[in-house]
N, C-alpha and C positions, 0 to 999 in steps of 0.2 A: 574464571577470568573476570576481572573487574572492567566495567564499562568505562570508556574514556570520559573525563570530566567535561562539563559544558564548555569550559575555557579551551580545552584541547580541541573539541569539535568545531568551535568557532574559528580557532586558529587554522585548522586543517582546511575548512571550507574556504576561508579567505586565501590561504596559500594556493589551493588548486586554481581558484579564479585568477590569482595574480600570475601564475605560470601560464595559464591559457592566454591571458592578455599579452604576454610576451611572445607566445608561439603563433597565435593566429592574428589575422588582420582585424583589429578592433573596429576600424572604420566600417567594414562590411557588416559586422554584428550590430553596431549602433544604428547604421542606416536601415537595416532590415527591421529592427525593433521599433524605430521611429515611425515606420510606415505600416505598422500592423493594421490589418483589415478588421474593423470592428465587427463585420458580419460573420467572419469565421470565428472570431472570439465569442460572439453570441451563440453560435452553433455549439462550440466546445463547452461553454458554460451550461447550455441546456442539456448536453449529454452528461455533464457532471452531476446535474440534479437527478436524472434518472439513475445514474451510477450510485449516488449516495442513498437514494431510496432503496435500491436493491441490496446494497451493502447492509443497511439497517435491518432489512427484512431477513437477510442471512444471519445476522447476529441474533435477531429475535428467534428464528428457527433453531439455531444452535443452543441458545439459552433454554428454549422450550424442551429440547431433547434432554436437558439436564434437570428438568422439573422446575424451572424458574419462570416467574411471570415477567413479561416484558412486552407491553402493548406497542404497536408499531409507531404511533405518534411520539411516544417517549423515546423509543429506540432511535428514531430519526433525529430528534433534538439532541440527544446525547452524542450521536455519531457526528453531527455537525460540530459540536463543541470539541470533540476529540480530534477531528481533522484539523481544525484551526490551531489547536494547541500543538499538534505534531508539526505544523508548518512553522511555528515561531519559537518553539522551545527546543534546544539542542537534544539530540538523541532519538527523537521520533517515537517515543513510547509513552510520554507523559499523557497524551490524549487518551491512549488505550487504558492506562492505569486509572485515569479519571473516570472513564466509562464504567470500569469494573467497580470502583469505589462508590460512585453515585448510585449505581444499580443496587449494590448490596445495601447501602445506607437507606435508600428510599423504600425498599421492600422489606427492610429489617431481616434480610436473609444472611446466610453465612458468606463470609468473604471468599472462601476457597472456590465454591461453585461459580460465583460471579467472575472470578479471575480466570478460571478454566474456560468459561464460555467465551470470553474475549480472546484468550490465547488460541483456542480451537477455531474460532471464526477467522482469525488472522492466518493460521496455518492452512486453512482451506484455500484462501486466496493465494498465499505465497507458494504453495505446492503447485497450483495450476500455473502461476507465473514462471516457476522453474521449468515446467514442461514447455511452455511457450518459448522460453529462452533457449532450451535445448534444440527445439525445432529450428529456431532462427540460426543458431550456430551451424547446424547441419546444412542449412541452405546457403550459408554465406561463403563457404569454401570456394565454389566455382566463380564467385564474384570478386575475389580478392585481386587487387591491382597487381601487375607484374612486379616482382621483387619484394612483395609484402606478405608472402605466404607465412612468414614467421609470426605474423600477428594473430593467426588463428589459434595455435596452441597457447599463445600468451593470453588470449581472451578467455579460453577455456580454464586456464589456471586461475585467472582473476575471478571468474564466476565461482569456481570451486572454493576459493578463499572467502568470497562473499557469503556463500552458503554456510561455511563453517562459522564465520563470525556472527552471522545472523542467528544461527542456532544457539551459540554459546552466550551471546551478549544480548541480542534483541528479544528473542522469543523466551529464553530462559525457562524451560519446563521445570516442574517441581523436581526436587532431588530427594533421595531417600527412598527406601524400599516401599514404605506404606504410601507416601505421596505419589510415587511413580505408578504404583498399582492403581490408585484412584484415577490418575491422569490417563493411563492407558484404557481403563474401563470407560471413562467418560468419552475418550476419543472414539472408542468402539461404538458407543451409543449415538454420538453426535455426528460422526463423520463416516464411519464404515459400516454401519448397520444397513441391511438390505433396503430398508425404506428411507434411508437418509443419504446414501452415497450418491445416488443419481441427482438428487436435489442439490447437494453441495457441489457436485461437479458442474452441473448446468449453470447454476447461479454464479459460481466463481469464474467459469469460462466467459460468461457474458460480461462480468465486471472487468476481467482482465482485457477482454476484447474492447471494451469501452475506453480503457486506458490507451490502447493502441490507436483507436480512432481519434481520441482527443489529441494525441501527439500529431497525427496526420493533419488535423485541423490547424494545429499550431504551425505546421509547415506552410500550409496555404496562407495562414494569416500573415506570415512574414515574407510572402512572395516566392517561396521555393516551389517550383513547378515539377519537380521530379515525380515520376509516376508513383502512385500510392503503393502498388505491389512491391516496387523496388525499395520504398522507404519502410514498409511495414515490417520487414524482417530485421531491420536495424533497431526497432523500438524496444522489444523485450529485454535485450541485453543492457540497454541504457537504463531502463527502469529498474532492473534487478540490482544494478550497481548502487542504487539509492539505499539499499538495505544496509550497506556498510555504515555503522554508527560513528562517522567521522565528519559530520557536517550538520547544518541546520536545514531541515526540509529538503535534503538531497542536493542543495546548491554546491557547486564545485565538482562533486563526484559525478553528477549527472552530465554536466557540461564536458568534463574530461573524457568520460566514456563516449559521448557523442562525437567529440572531436576525433578520437582515435578510430572509431568505427567508420565514420564518414571518410576519413583519409584512407583507411584500409581498403575500401571498395572504390576508391578513385573519385569520390565526391569532395566538395570543398569543406574543409574542417570548420571554417568560419560559418558556413551554412548550418552545420551540425550544432555548433554552439548557439547560434541565433535561434534555431528551432527549439533547442532544449531550454533556453532562457524564456522563450515565449510560453512554452509548456508550463514552466514553473510559475510564471505570472498568472496564467490562466487558472491553474490549480489554486493558487493563493486567492484569486478573485472568487472562485467557486466556494471557498470555505468561509467567506465573510458572514454568511448567516450564523455561523458558530460564534464569531466575534460579537455579533449582536446579542445572541443568547447569553453569552458570558457577561457582557456589559450590562444588560438590562434584566437578566434573569438571576444573576449571581449564583448562589448555591441553594436557592429555594427549590424545593421539590415542585414539579409541575403536577397539575391535576391528572388523574387517570390511573395512577398506580395505587393499588391497595396495599397499605402498610400491614405488615404481619402476615401476608398471604403468600402462598406459593401456588404456582399454576398447577392444576391437575395435569398429569401427563396425558399426551394424546394416546388414543387407543392403540395406535401402531407402536408407540413406545412401550406401553404397558404389556403388549404381547411379548416383548423381548425380555422383560424383567419384571419382578414382582414388586419392586419399590423404587422410589426415586433415589439416585445416587446422592443427591444433596441431603437426603434425610438420614443417610447411613453414617 
């Protein structure tokens, strides 16, 4: 399956936003955004900093399981670059590709292991996000407004379609018997090994949880006072909708999902859109360190990575195999 072109993604994102502008009360959305509380925005950005540090550590851990050197300061800088690129470039994968390419180039290592490290790090997070979304859908059924029960199976269908598109277009695992064997082997080492699975599960759960808390902070920032437990179950389905590669930075898709879910449980669709747009602005604000690094760092390698070296595998990893997959 070919990924939609950047022009198509821009068009779809703009189309979704235009439809929402017709369906919801734009004045409510604009009024809420105009009165955003800077204190809640600051809290959300602070959460985003911790979230990015932990995400960079997860990438470092995943790369290390494949025998690749990736010190945390370099991982953090590259992660910020990647997050910013994913926010402004259609498709949402340019930043991830940039991380893999720069990692391989700066360590003079093979392209394949660096790509697989990025893919597996993203798979770890998206798998946990899918679990959160499933729990959310299971808890939403009793809350559906009268006459809107049909929205539940529709939402499940949409999420299933999202998962399929994400796997075929966004993640794109290696194809071919040899490549797939290598990918599965590395997934076993990095994600499913006894001494890795708990670490991946805990870190990804904390990261996904921080997405939800950031979204709740966005709700308070725009003055929506709905109880947090009531809002929290709505967030994962909205976030997973952003995986569909038909917009830039999730804009349009995220707001459409929010409008539908908020209306389905009897809340104001305009509030859902306002919260979603505030979340998008907060996320963009939090990625600005990546813009700084791109503008003033360019493509120069930063200090700290040893060229031509591979990390020695941790003793826990060596106990599971006799040699690094990247060396095979």
